[in-house]
C-alpha angles and dihedrals in degrees: 000000000000089000090051091051091046089053092048091051090050091051090050092051088047093053091045090053091049088056095046087051095050089047093052090047091056093052115109089238108024114204103235095195089057092044090053093049096049090048093052091049090046090051093049091052090048089056091049089049092051092046089054092050095046089057 
């Protein structure tokens, strides 16, 4: 059960980062450094999700 809870937590973090990215992209002057950081964090979480699903 702990693994399922952790996976769900990762999915929630991934979704929140996606919303932050979309919000930043809608800004008149998006902060490209912030966008890059958010995208890297999102990718890292996606890799963690994939690793749990493969197991």
